[in-house]
CHARMM-style PDB file with segment names, atoms N, HN, CA, C and O in Angstrom:
ATOM      1  N   MET     1      11.235   8.834   5.334  1.00  0.00      PROA
ATOM      2  CA  MET     1      10.243   8.212   4.126  1.00  0.00      PROA
ATOM      3  C   MET     1      10.698   8.636   3.004  1.00  0.00      PROA
ATOM      4  O   MET     1      11.203   9.749   2.851  1.00  0.00      PROA
ATOM      5  N   GLU     2      10.540   7.675   2.012  1.00  0.00      PROA
ATOM      6  HN  GLU     2      10.130   6.772   2.136  1.00  0.00      PROA
ATOM      7  CA  GLU     2      10.556   7.861   0.501  1.00  0.00      PROA
ATOM      8  C   GLU     2       9.610   9.101   0.057  1.00  0.00      PROA
ATOM      9  O   GLU     2       8.523   9.351   0.578  1.00  0.00      PROA
ATOM     10  N   THR     3      10.172   9.783  -0.923  1.00  0.00      PROA
ATOM     11  HN  THR     3      11.055   9.580  -1.346  1.00  0.00      PROA
ATOM     12  CA  THR     3       9.022  10.781  -1.496  1.00  0.00      PROA
ATOM     13  C   THR     3       8.239   9.876  -2.503  1.00  0.00      PROA
ATOM     14  O   THR     3       8.495   8.706  -2.789  1.00  0.00      PROA
ATOM     15  N   ILE     4       7.338  10.581  -2.930  1.00  0.00      PROA
ATOM     16  HN  ILE     4       7.130  11.532  -2.698  1.00  0.00      PROA
ATOM     17  CA  ILE     4       6.604   9.764  -3.902  1.00  0.00      PROA
ATOM     18  C   ILE     4       6.189  10.427  -5.456  1.00  0.00      PROA
ATOM     19  O   ILE     4       5.711  11.558  -5.538  1.00  0.00      PROA
ATOM     20  N   ASN     5       6.365   9.820  -6.307  1.00  0.00      PROA
ATOM     21  HN  ASN     5       6.753   8.900  -6.241  1.00  0.00      PROA
ATOM     22  CA  ASN     5       6.021  10.407  -7.374  1.00  0.00      PROA
ATOM     23  C   ASN     5       4.477  10.618  -7.904  1.00  0.00      PROA
ATOM     24  O   ASN     5       3.673   9.711  -7.690  1.00  0.00      PROA
ATOM     25  N   ASN     6       4.142  11.567  -8.455  1.00  0.00      PROA
ATOM     26  HN  ASN     6       4.796  12.304  -8.629  1.00  0.00      PROA
ATOM     27  CA  ASN     6       2.462  11.603  -8.695  1.00  0.00      PROA
ATOM     28  C   ASN     6       1.521  10.383  -9.154  1.00  0.00      PROA
ATOM     29  O   ASN     6       0.384  10.138  -8.749  1.00  0.00      PROA
ATOM     30  N   ASP     7       2.257   9.703 -10.072  1.00  0.00      PROA
ATOM     31  HN  ASP     7       3.180   9.902 -10.401  1.00  0.00      PROA
ATOM     32  CA  ASP     7       1.314   8.737 -10.804  1.00  0.00      PROA
ATOM     33  C   ASP     7       1.939   7.284 -10.145  1.00  0.00      PROA
ATOM     34  O   ASP     7       1.536   6.233 -10.644  1.00  0.00      PROA
ATOM     35  N   GLU     8       2.790   7.238  -9.176  1.00  0.00      PROA
ATOM     36  HN  GLU     8       3.117   8.091  -8.770  1.00  0.00      PROA
ATOM     37  CA  GLU     8       3.351   6.008  -8.513  1.00  0.00      PROA
ATOM     38  C   GLU     8       1.808   5.282  -7.530  1.00  0.00      PROA
ATOM     39  O   GLU     8       0.994   5.976  -6.922  1.00  0.00      PROA
ATOM     40  N   LYS     9       1.784   3.947  -7.626  1.00  0.00      PROA
ATOM     41  HN  LYS     9       2.446   3.383  -8.120  1.00  0.00      PROA
ATOM     42  CA  LYS     9       0.555   3.358  -7.043  1.00  0.00      PROA
ATOM     43  C   LYS     9       1.158   2.859  -5.784  1.00  0.00      PROA
ATOM     44  O   LYS     9       2.273   2.343  -5.863  1.00  0.00      PROA
ATOM     45  N   ILE    10       0.596   2.940  -4.689  1.00  0.00      PROA
ATOM     46  HN  ILE    10      -0.310   3.359  -4.625  1.00  0.00      PROA
ATOM     47  CA  ILE    10       0.590   2.696  -3.494  1.00  0.00      PROA
ATOM     48  C   ILE    10       1.613   1.363  -3.046  1.00  0.00      PROA
ATOM     49  O   ILE    10       2.489   1.379  -2.181  1.00  0.00      PROA
ATOM     50  N   GLY    11       1.219   0.270  -3.887  1.00  0.00      PROA
ATOM     51  HN  GLY    11       0.508   0.258  -4.590  1.00  0.00      PROA
ATOM     52  CA  GLY    11       2.285  -0.795  -3.592  1.00  0.00      PROA
ATOM     53  C   GLY    11       3.685  -0.553  -4.266  1.00  0.00      PROA
ATOM     54  O   GLY    11       4.720  -1.010  -3.782  1.00  0.00      PROA
ATOM     55  N   GLU    12       3.641   0.254  -5.506  1.00  0.00      PROA
ATOM     56  HN  GLU    12       2.799   0.625  -5.899  1.00  0.00      PROA
ATOM     57  CA  GLU    12       4.993   0.436  -5.581  1.00  0.00      PROA
ATOM     58  C   GLU    12       5.961   1.472  -4.750  1.00  0.00      PROA
ATOM     59  O   GLU    12       7.191   1.489  -4.684  1.00  0.00      PROA
ATOM     60  N   TRP    13       5.070   2.254  -4.192  1.00  0.00      PROA
ATOM     61  HN  TRP    13       4.072   2.240  -4.246  1.00  0.00      PROA
ATOM     62  CA  TRP    13       5.935   3.309  -3.278  1.00  0.00      PROA
ATOM     63  C   TRP    13       6.238   2.313  -2.036  1.00  0.00      PROA
ATOM     64  O   TRP    13       7.357   2.305  -1.523  1.00  0.00      PROA
ATOM     65  N   LEU    14       5.209   1.486  -1.582  1.00  0.00      PROA
ATOM     66  HN  LEU    14       4.300   1.492  -1.999  1.00  0.00      PROA
ATOM     67  CA  LEU    14       5.554   0.644  -0.272  1.00  0.00      PROA
ATOM     68  C   LEU    14       6.874  -0.401  -0.598  1.00  0.00      PROA
ATOM     69  O   LEU    14       7.633  -0.685   0.329  1.00  0.00      PROA
ATOM     70  N   ILE    15       7.044  -0.819  -1.634  1.00  0.00      PROA
ATOM     71  HN  ILE    15       6.427  -0.589  -2.387  1.00  0.00      PROA
ATOM     72  CA  ILE    15       8.100  -1.657  -1.984  1.00  0.00      PROA
ATOM     73  C   ILE    15       9.176  -0.490  -1.955  1.00  0.00      PROA
ATOM     74  O   ILE    15       9.854  -0.563  -0.931  1.00  0.00      PROA
ATOM     75  N   ARG    16       9.468   0.390  -2.647  1.00  0.00      PROA
ATOM     76  HN  ARG    16       8.917   0.450  -3.479  1.00  0.00      PROA
ATOM     77  CA  ARG    16      10.405   1.266  -3.040  1.00  0.00      PROA
ATOM     78  C   ARG    16      11.070   1.635  -1.424  1.00  0.00      PROA
ATOM     79  O   ARG    16      12.222   1.496  -1.013  1.00  0.00      PROA
ATOM     80  N   ALA    17       9.805   2.167  -0.714  1.00  0.00      PROA
ATOM     81  HN  ALA    17       8.870   2.280  -1.048  1.00  0.00      PROA
ATOM     82  CA  ALA    17      10.104   2.708   0.871  1.00  0.00      PROA
ATOM     83  C   ALA    17      10.334   1.341   1.686  1.00  0.00      PROA
ATOM     84  O   ALA    17      10.056   1.412   2.883  1.00  0.00      PROA
ATOM     85  N   GLU    18      10.817   0.076   1.192  1.00  0.00      PROA
ATOM     86  HN  GLU    18      11.043   0.019   0.220  1.00  0.00      PROA
ATOM     87  CA  GLU    18      10.863  -0.959   2.322  1.00  0.00      PROA
ATOM     88  C   GLU    18       9.951  -0.985   3.135  1.00  0.00      PROA
ATOM     89  O   GLU    18      10.324  -1.299   4.265  1.00  0.00      PROA
ATOM     90  N   ALA    19       8.420  -0.689   2.969  1.00  0.00      PROA
ATOM     91  HN  ALA    19       8.117  -0.434   2.050  1.00  0.00      PROA
ATOM     92  CA  ALA    19       7.655  -1.157   4.047  1.00  0.00      PROA
ATOM     93  C   ALA    19       6.640  -1.957   3.495  1.00  0.00      PROA
ATOM     94  O   ALA    19       5.526  -1.959   4.018  1.00  0.00      PROA
ATOM     95  N   MET    20       6.925  -2.739   2.354  1.00  0.00      PROA
ATOM     96  HN  MET    20       7.830  -2.738   1.929  1.00  0.00      PROA
ATOM     97  CA  MET    20       6.206  -3.910   2.271  1.00  0.00      PROA
ATOM     98  C   MET    20       7.106  -4.909   1.112  1.00  0.00      PROA
ATOM     99  O   MET    20       7.579  -4.244   0.190  1.00  0.00      PROA
ATOM    100  N   SER    21       7.336  -6.122   1.068  1.00  0.00      PROA
ATOM    101  HN  SER    21       6.952  -6.662   1.817  1.00  0.00      PROA
ATOM    102  CA  SER    21       7.815  -6.782   0.210  1.00  0.00      PROA
ATOM    103  C   SER    21       6.812  -7.195  -1.306  1.00  0.00      PROA
ATOM    104  O   SER    21       5.585  -7.178  -1.402  1.00  0.00      PROA
ATOM    105  N   LEU    22       7.769  -7.523  -2.297  1.00  0.00      PROA
ATOM    106  HN  LEU    22       8.766  -7.537  -2.219  1.00  0.00      PROA
ATOM    107  CA  LEU    22       6.735  -7.651  -3.152  1.00  0.00      PROA
ATOM    108  C   LEU    22       5.678  -8.925  -3.223  1.00  0.00      PROA
ATOM    109  O   LEU    22       4.609  -8.999  -3.828  1.00  0.00      PROA
ATOM    110  N   ARG    23       6.304  -9.835  -2.450  1.00  0.00      PROA
ATOM    111  HN  ARG    23       7.173  -9.775  -1.958  1.00  0.00      PROA
ATOM    112  CA  ARG    23       5.311 -10.897  -2.193  1.00  0.00      PROA
ATOM    113  C   ARG    23       4.105 -10.483  -1.279  1.00  0.00      PROA
ATOM    114  O   ARG    23       3.028 -11.045  -1.478  1.00  0.00      PROA
ATOM    115  N   ASP    24       4.228  -9.401  -0.146  1.00  0.00      PROA
ATOM    116  HN  ASP    24       5.104  -8.945   0.015  1.00  0.00      PROA
ATOM    117  CA  ASP    24       2.961  -8.505   0.568  1.00  0.00      PROA
ATOM    118  C   ASP    24       2.326  -8.097  -0.449  1.00  0.00      PROA
ATOM    119  O   ASP    24       1.219  -8.610  -0.618  1.00  0.00      PROA
ATOM    120  N   VAL    25       2.683  -7.301  -1.219  1.00  0.00      PROA
ATOM    121  HN  VAL    25       3.582  -6.884  -1.082  1.00  0.00      PROA
ATOM    122  CA  VAL    25       1.867  -6.326  -2.343  1.00  0.00      PROA
ATOM    123  C   VAL    25       1.063  -7.538  -3.300  1.00  0.00      PROA
ATOM    124  O   VAL    25      -0.151  -7.532  -3.503  1.00  0.00      PROA
ATOM    125  N   GLU    26       1.894  -8.428  -3.761  1.00  0.00      PROA
ATOM    126  HN  GLU    26       2.880  -8.433  -3.596  1.00  0.00      PROA
ATOM    127  CA  GLU    26       1.168  -9.715  -4.359  1.00  0.00      PROA
ATOM    128  C   GLU    26      -0.206 -10.217  -3.762  1.00  0.00      PROA
ATOM    129  O   GLU    26      -1.143 -10.606  -4.460  1.00  0.00      PROA
ATOM    130  N   THR    27      -0.208 -10.156  -2.306  1.00  0.00      PROA
ATOM    131  HN  THR    27       0.553  -9.840  -1.740  1.00  0.00      PROA
ATOM    132  CA  THR    27      -1.071 -11.073  -1.600  1.00  0.00      PROA
ATOM    133  C   THR    27      -2.096 -10.129  -1.889  1.00  0.00      PROA
ATOM    134  O   THR    27      -3.124 -10.519  -2.444  1.00  0.00      PROA
ATOM    135  N   VAL    28      -1.939  -8.913  -1.575  1.00  0.00      PROA
ATOM    136  HN  VAL    28      -1.104  -8.596  -1.124  1.00  0.00      PROA
ATOM    137  CA  VAL    28      -3.160  -7.714  -1.464  1.00  0.00      PROA
ATOM    138  C   VAL    28      -3.501  -7.873  -2.678  1.00  0.00      PROA
ATOM    139  O   VAL    28      -4.664  -8.277  -2.687  1.00  0.00      PROA
ATOM    140  N   LEU    29      -3.035  -7.752  -3.864  1.00  0.00      PROA
ATOM    141  HN  LEU    29      -2.090  -7.424  -3.857  1.00  0.00      PROA
ATOM    142  CA  LEU    29      -3.716  -7.816  -5.377  1.00  0.00      PROA
ATOM    143  C   LEU    29      -4.224  -8.925  -5.462  1.00  0.00      PROA
ATOM    144  O   LEU    29      -5.243  -8.937  -6.153  1.00  0.00      PROA
ATOM    145  N   LYS    30      -3.853 -10.097  -4.933  1.00  0.00      PROA
ATOM    146  HN  LYS    30      -3.025 -10.087  -4.372  1.00  0.00      PROA
ATOM    147  CA  LYS    30      -4.647 -11.301  -5.123  1.00  0.00      PROA
ATOM    148  C   LYS    30      -5.913 -11.317  -4.329  1.00  0.00      PROA
ATOM    149  O   LYS    30      -6.928 -11.832  -4.798  1.00  0.00      PROA
ATOM    150  N   VAL    31      -5.885 -10.716  -3.024  1.00  0.00      PROA
ATOM    151  HN  VAL    31      -5.060 -10.298  -2.643  1.00  0.00      PROA
ATOM    152  CA  VAL    31      -7.353 -10.763  -2.438  1.00  0.00      PROA
ATOM    153  C   VAL    31      -8.299  -9.550  -3.257  1.00  0.00      PROA
ATOM    154  O   VAL    31      -9.526  -9.641  -3.292  1.00  0.00      PROA
ATOM    155  N   GLN    32      -7.655  -8.570  -3.814  1.00  0.00      PROA
ATOM    156  HN  GLN    32      -6.658  -8.495  -3.786  1.00  0.00      PROA
ATOM    157  CA  GLN    32      -8.552  -7.583  -4.393  1.00  0.00      PROA
ATOM    158  C   GLN    32      -9.224  -8.422  -5.730  1.00  0.00      PROA
ATOM    159  O   GLN    32     -10.407  -8.345  -6.060  1.00  0.00      PROA
ATOM    160  N   ARG    33      -8.331  -9.119  -6.313  1.00  0.00      PROA
ATOM    161  HN  ARG    33      -7.370  -9.181  -6.045  1.00  0.00      PROA
ATOM    162  CA  ARG    33      -8.727  -9.948  -7.439  1.00  0.00      PROA
ATOM    163  C   ARG    33      -9.845 -10.823  -7.210  1.00  0.00      PROA
ATOM    164  O   ARG    33     -10.768 -10.806  -8.024  1.00  0.00      PROA
ATOM    165  N   GLU    34      -9.893 -11.647  -6.128  1.00  0.00      PROA
ATOM    166  HN  GLU    34      -9.143 -11.661  -5.466  1.00  0.00      PROA
ATOM    167  CA  GLU    34     -10.596 -12.482  -5.406  1.00  0.00      PROA
ATOM    168  C   GLU    34     -12.218 -11.879  -5.317  1.00  0.00      PROA
ATOM    169  O   GLU    34     -13.217 -12.588  -5.190  1.00  0.00      PROA
ATOM    170  N   GLY    35     -12.197 -10.462  -5.413  1.00  0.00      PROA
ATOM    171  HN  GLY    35     -11.385  -9.886  -5.517  1.00  0.00      PROA
ATOM    172  CA  GLY    35     -13.536  -9.944  -5.290  1.00  0.00      PROA
ATOM    173  C   GLY    35     -13.600  -8.977  -3.896  1.00  0.00      PROA
ATOM    174  O   GLY    35     -14.616  -8.430  -3.469  1.00  0.00      PROA
ATOM    175  N   ASN    36     -12.493  -8.926  -3.412  1.00  0.00      PROA
ATOM    176  HN  ASN    36     -11.668  -9.371  -3.759  1.00  0.00      PROA
ATOM    177  CA  ASN    36     -12.422  -7.738  -2.287  1.00  0.00      PROA
ATOM    178  C   ASN    36     -12.460  -6.357  -2.850  1.00  0.00      PROA
ATOM    179  O   ASN    36     -11.622  -6.114  -3.718  1.00  0.00      PROA
ATOM    180  N   ASP    37     -13.336  -5.358  -2.485  1.00  0.00      PROA
ATOM    181  HN  ASP    37     -14.016  -5.555  -1.780  1.00  0.00      PROA
ATOM    182  CA  ASP    37     -13.340  -4.110  -3.177  1.00  0.00      PROA
ATOM    183  C   ASP    37     -12.575  -3.123  -2.372  1.00  0.00      PROA
ATOM    184  O   ASP    37     -12.425  -1.936  -2.664  1.00  0.00      PROA
ATOM    185  N   SER    38     -12.184  -3.637  -1.497  1.00  0.00      PROA
ATOM    186  HN  SER    38     -12.306  -4.600  -1.260  1.00  0.00      PROA
ATOM    187  CA  SER    38     -11.644  -2.443  -0.289  1.00  0.00      PROA
ATOM    188  C   SER    38     -10.291  -2.050  -1.079  1.00  0.00      PROA
ATOM    189  O   SER    38      -9.725  -2.690  -1.966  1.00  0.00      PROA
ATOM    190  N   LEU    39      -9.930  -0.786  -0.487  1.00  0.00      PROA
ATOM    191  HN  LEU    39     -10.390  -0.267   0.233  1.00  0.00      PROA
ATOM    192  CA  LEU    39      -8.686  -0.236  -0.953  1.00  0.00      PROA
ATOM    193  C   LEU    39      -7.677  -0.910  -0.855  1.00  0.00      PROA
ATOM    194  O   LEU    39      -7.790  -1.815  -0.028  1.00  0.00      PROA
ATOM    195  N   PHE    40      -6.563  -0.837  -1.445  1.00  0.00      PROA
ATOM    196  HN  PHE    40      -6.472  -0.102  -2.117  1.00  0.00      PROA
ATOM    197  CA  PHE    40      -5.018  -1.691  -1.324  1.00  0.00      PROA
ATOM    198  C   PHE    40      -4.451  -1.229   0.178  1.00  0.00      PROA
ATOM    199  O   PHE    40      -3.788  -2.062   0.796  1.00  0.00      PROA
ATOM    200  N   GLY    41      -4.588  -0.491   0.518  1.00  0.00      PROA
ATOM    201  HN  GLY    41      -5.126   0.186   0.015  1.00  0.00      PROA
ATOM    202  CA  GLY    41      -4.247   0.056   1.975  1.00  0.00      PROA
ATOM    203  C   GLY    41      -5.067  -0.574   3.158  1.00  0.00      PROA
ATOM    204  O   GLY    41      -4.572  -1.267   4.047  1.00  0.00      PROA
ATOM    205  N   ILE    42      -6.016  -0.329   3.074  1.00  0.00      PROA
ATOM    206  HN  ILE    42      -6.417   0.233   2.352  1.00  0.00      PROA
ATOM    207  CA  ILE    42      -6.910  -0.891   3.923  1.00  0.00      PROA
ATOM    208  C   ILE    42      -6.615  -2.528   4.046  1.00  0.00      PROA
ATOM    209  O   ILE    42      -6.030  -2.984   5.028  1.00  0.00      PROA
ATOM    210  N   ILE    43      -7.089  -3.378   2.931  1.00  0.00      PROA
ATOM    211  HN  ILE    43      -7.564  -3.008   2.133  1.00  0.00      PROA
ATOM    212  CA  ILE    43      -6.584  -4.545   2.715  1.00  0.00      PROA
ATOM    213  C   ILE    43      -5.317  -4.836   3.575  1.00  0.00      PROA
ATOM    214  O   ILE    43      -5.376  -5.584   4.551  1.00  0.00      PROA
ATOM    215  N   ALA    44      -4.163  -4.215   3.175  1.00  0.00      PROA
ATOM    216  HN  ALA    44      -4.115  -3.607   2.382  1.00  0.00      PROA
ATOM    217  CA  ALA    44      -2.956  -4.422   3.481  1.00  0.00      PROA
ATOM    218  C   ALA    44      -2.826  -4.169   5.337  1.00  0.00      PROA
ATOM    219  O   ALA    44      -2.177  -4.836   6.144  1.00  0.00      PROA
ATOM    220  N   MET    45      -3.531  -3.203   5.527  1.00  0.00      PROA
ATOM    221  HN  MET    45      -4.058  -2.662   4.873  1.00  0.00      PROA
ATOM    222  CA  MET    45      -3.724  -2.929   7.010  1.00  0.00      PROA
ATOM    223  C   MET    45      -4.351  -3.950   7.891  1.00  0.00      PROA
ATOM    224  O   MET    45      -3.838  -4.350   8.936  1.00  0.00      PROA
ATOM    225  N   GLU    46      -5.621  -4.394   7.353  1.00  0.00      PROA
ATOM    226  HN  GLU    46      -6.038  -4.070   6.504  1.00  0.00      PROA
ATOM    227  CA  GLU    46      -6.384  -5.764   7.783  1.00  0.00      PROA
ATOM    228  C   GLU    46      -5.555  -6.890   7.719  1.00  0.00      PROA
ATOM    229  O   GLU    46      -5.771  -7.733   8.590  1.00  0.00      PROA
ATOM    230  N   LEU    47      -4.714  -7.112   6.962  1.00  0.00      PROA
ATOM    231  HN  LEU    47      -4.538  -6.427   6.254  1.00  0.00      PROA
ATOM    232  CA  LEU    47      -3.902  -8.265   7.047  1.00  0.00      PROA
ATOM    233  C   LEU    47      -2.494  -8.164   7.944  1.00  0.00      PROA
ATOM    234  O   LEU    47      -1.638  -9.048   7.989  1.00  0.00      PROA
ATOM    235  N   GLY    48      -2.453  -6.955   8.605  1.00  0.00      PROA
ATOM    236  HN  GLY    48      -3.148  -6.237   8.568  1.00  0.00      PROA
ATOM    237  CA  GLY    48      -1.198  -6.788   9.356  1.00  0.00      PROA
ATOM    238  C   GLY    48      -0.072  -6.664   8.555  1.00  0.00      PROA
ATOM    239  O   GLY    48       1.004  -6.970   9.069  1.00  0.00      PROA
ATOM    240  N   LEU    49      -0.096  -6.186   7.118  1.00  0.00      PROA
ATOM    241  HN  LEU    49      -0.970  -5.938   6.701  1.00  0.00      PROA
ATOM    242  CA  LEU    49       1.229  -6.017   6.461  1.00  0.00      PROA
ATOM    243  C   LEU    49       1.709  -4.655   6.506  1.00  0.00      PROA
ATOM    244  O   LEU    49       2.851  -4.394   6.129  1.00  0.00      PROA
ATOM    245  N   ILE    50       1.045  -3.907   6.872  1.00  0.00      PROA
ATOM    246  HN  ILE    50       0.117  -4.119   7.178  1.00  0.00      PROA
ATOM    247  CA  ILE    50       1.448  -2.265   7.173  1.00  0.00      PROA
ATOM    248  C   ILE    50       0.814  -1.699   8.382  1.00  0.00      PROA
ATOM    249  O   ILE    50      -0.270  -2.065   8.836  1.00  0.00      PROA
ATOM    250  N   ASP    51       1.557  -0.802   8.852  1.00  0.00      PROA
ATOM    251  HN  ASP    51       2.437  -0.504   8.483  1.00  0.00      PROA
ATOM    252  CA  ASP    51       1.033   0.315   9.902  1.00  0.00      PROA
ATOM    253  C   ASP    51       0.231   1.150   9.541  1.00  0.00      PROA
ATOM    254  O   ASP    51       0.332   1.444   8.350  1.00  0.00      PROA
ATOM    255  N   PRO    52      -0.762   1.804  10.263  1.00  0.00      PROA
ATOM    256  CA  PRO    52      -1.780   2.742   9.877  1.00  0.00      PROA
ATOM    257  C   PRO    52      -1.093   4.118   9.400  1.00  0.00      PROA
ATOM    258  O   PRO    52      -1.445   4.906   8.522  1.00  0.00      PROA
ATOM    259  N   GLU    53      -0.078   4.137  10.209  1.00  0.00      PROA
ATOM    260  HN  GLU    53       0.209   3.497  10.922  1.00  0.00      PROA
ATOM    261  CA  GLU    53       1.297   5.202  10.081  1.00  0.00      PROA
ATOM    262  C   GLU    53       1.503   5.299   8.800  1.00  0.00      PROA
ATOM    263  O   GLU    53       1.155   6.347   8.255  1.00  0.00      PROA
ATOM    264  N   VAL    54       2.031   4.384   8.113  1.00  0.00      PROA
ATOM    265  HN  VAL    54       2.314   3.533   8.555  1.00  0.00      PROA
ATOM    266  CA  VAL    54       2.798   4.370   6.683  1.00  0.00      PROA
ATOM    267  C   VAL    54       1.680   4.458   5.865  1.00  0.00      PROA
ATOM    268  O   VAL    54       1.989   4.897   4.757  1.00  0.00      PROA
ATOM    269  N   LEU    55       0.164   4.137   6.021  1.00  0.00      PROA
ATOM    270  HN  LEU    55      -0.087   3.780   6.921  1.00  0.00      PROA
ATOM    271  CA  LEU    55      -0.805   4.615   4.902  1.00  0.00      PROA
ATOM    272  C   LEU    55      -1.101   6.016   5.003  1.00  0.00      PROA
ATOM    273  O   LEU    55      -1.588   6.628   4.052  1.00  0.00      PROA
ATOM    274  N   LEU    56      -0.769   6.689   6.368  1.00  0.00      PROA
ATOM    275  HN  LEU    56      -0.374   6.192   7.141  1.00  0.00      PROA
ATOM    276  CA  LEU    56      -1.223   7.990   6.360  1.00  0.00      PROA
ATOM    277  C   LEU    56      -0.147   8.628   5.555  1.00  0.00      PROA
ATOM    278  O   LEU    56      -0.471   9.326   4.595  1.00  0.00      PROA
ATOM    279  N   ALA    57       1.307   8.422   5.911  1.00  0.00      PROA
ATOM    280  HN  ALA    57       1.570   7.854   6.691  1.00  0.00      PROA
ATOM    281  CA  ALA    57       2.074   9.098   5.156  1.00  0.00      PROA
ATOM    282  C   ALA    57       2.054   9.006   3.689  1.00  0.00      PROA
ATOM    283  O   ALA    57       2.633   9.868   3.029  1.00  0.00      PROA
ATOM    284  N   PHE    58       1.462   8.075   3.150  1.00  0.00      PROA
ATOM    285  HN  PHE    58       0.992   7.374   3.686  1.00  0.00      PROA
ATOM    286  CA  PHE    58       1.279   7.723   1.819  1.00  0.00      PROA
ATOM    287  C   PHE    58       0.081   8.633   1.502  1.00  0.00      PROA
ATOM    288  O   PHE    58       0.075   8.975   0.319  1.00  0.00      PROA
ATOM    289  N   ALA    59      -0.770   9.039   2.118  1.00  0.00      PROA
ATOM    290  HN  ALA    59      -0.765   8.761   3.078  1.00  0.00      PROA
ATOM    291  CA  ALA    59      -1.964   9.530   1.550  1.00  0.00      PROA
ATOM    292  C   ALA    59      -1.631  11.198   1.799  1.00  0.00      PROA
ATOM    293  O   ALA    59      -2.226  11.967   1.044  1.00  0.00      PROA
ATOM    294  N   GLU    60      -0.773  11.748   2.753  1.00  0.00      PROA
ATOM    295  HN  GLU    60      -0.290  11.123   3.366  1.00  0.00      PROA
ATOM    296  CA  GLU    60      -0.335  12.821   2.993  1.00  0.00      PROA
ATOM    297  C   GLU    60       0.676  13.374   1.802  1.00  0.00      PROA
ATOM    298  O   GLU    60       0.809  14.562   1.505  1.00  0.00      PROA
ATOM    299  N   MET    61       1.303  12.351   1.236  1.00  0.00      PROA
ATOM    300  HN  MET    61       1.195  11.387   1.477  1.00  0.00      PROA
ATOM    301  CA  MET    61       2.549  12.885   0.306  1.00  0.00      PROA
ATOM    302  C   MET    61       1.652  12.687  -1.077  1.00  0.00      PROA
ATOM    303  O   MET    61       2.176  12.901  -2.171  1.00  0.00      PROA
ATOM    304  N   LYS    62       0.590  12.364  -0.991  1.00  0.00      PROA
ATOM    305  HN  LYS    62       0.164  12.190  -0.103  1.00  0.00      PROA
ATOM    306  CA  LYS    62      -0.154  12.232  -2.564  1.00  0.00      PROA
ATOM    307  C   LYS    62      -1.307  13.210  -2.428  1.00  0.00      PROA
ATOM    308  O   LYS    62      -2.021  13.326  -3.424  1.00  0.00      PROA
ATOM    309  N   GLY    63      -1.703  14.177  -0.994  1.00  0.00      PROA
ATOM    310  HN  GLY    63      -1.123  14.083  -0.185  1.00  0.00      PROA
ATOM    311  CA  GLY    63      -2.523  14.756  -0.989  1.00  0.00      PROA
ATOM    312  C   GLY    63      -3.903  14.507  -1.045  1.00  0.00      PROA
ATOM    313  O   GLY    63      -4.759  15.178  -1.621  1.00  0.00      PROA
ATOM    314  N   ILE    64      -4.033  13.530  -0.424  1.00  0.00      PROA
ATOM    315  HN  ILE    64      -3.338  12.984   0.044  1.00  0.00      PROA
ATOM    316  CA  ILE    64      -5.229  12.957  -0.239  1.00  0.00      PROA
ATOM    317  C   ILE    64      -5.984  13.165   0.829  1.00  0.00      PROA
ATOM    318  OT1 ILE    64      -7.075  12.604   0.934  1.00  0.00      PROA
TER     319      ILE     64
END
C-alpha cells in the first residue's frame, strides 16, 4: 500500500494507490456537493467504490 503525505486528501491518495479512479473520486465529490454530508470514505464504501480495508489502511496511516 502507498505511503501517505500528511496533507494528502483521501481521494488523492486513493488515486495514487490505484484504489480508485479519478472518475470514482469525482463521483464521490459530486455526491458531497449535492448535499450528502457524509465523509468521503463512507460515501465511497456505500457506492461500492472501495473496500472497508482500504479505508482502514488510510485511517491508520493518517493516525485517525
